[in-house]
C-alpha positions, 0 to 999 in steps of 0.5 A, a space after each residue: 081910278 084915283 089920282 095916285 094911280 094916274 101918277 104911278 102909271 103916267 107920272 102925271 100929277 093930278 090933284 084930287 077932285 070930284 071932277 076927275 073922278 066924274 071924268 073917269 067914271 064916264 070913261 069907264 061906263 062909256 068905253 063900250 061905245 067906242 069904236 074898237 079900232 080907234 080905241 086900239 090905236 089910241 092905247 097902242 099910241 100911248 103905250 108906245 110913247 111911254 115906252 119910247 120915253 123910257 127907252 130914250 132914258 136908257 139908250 142914249 143912241 136914240 135920244 134924238 129919235 122923234 117918237 111922235 113922227 115914228 108913231 105917225 109913220 107907222 100908222 100911215 104905213 100900216 094899211 099899205 102892208 096890212 092889205 093882202 091881195 
């Protein structure tokens, strides 16, 4: 994964360095050691925050919506509604 790819996807400018490549290689090689649910929450959060950024640009009515608060609220309420008795 290169710095150009990171900029294209996340709009984050990262200089080309070997350290960044080392970090990404470690991530790719050790991703199988992560807890599945934790990884899913992290990926879902990143996707939601990126989508919220684009939605705020497009829809002016939700410009003041605190997306981080919405995300935290969602993950706090998820176990309550996910339980089936």
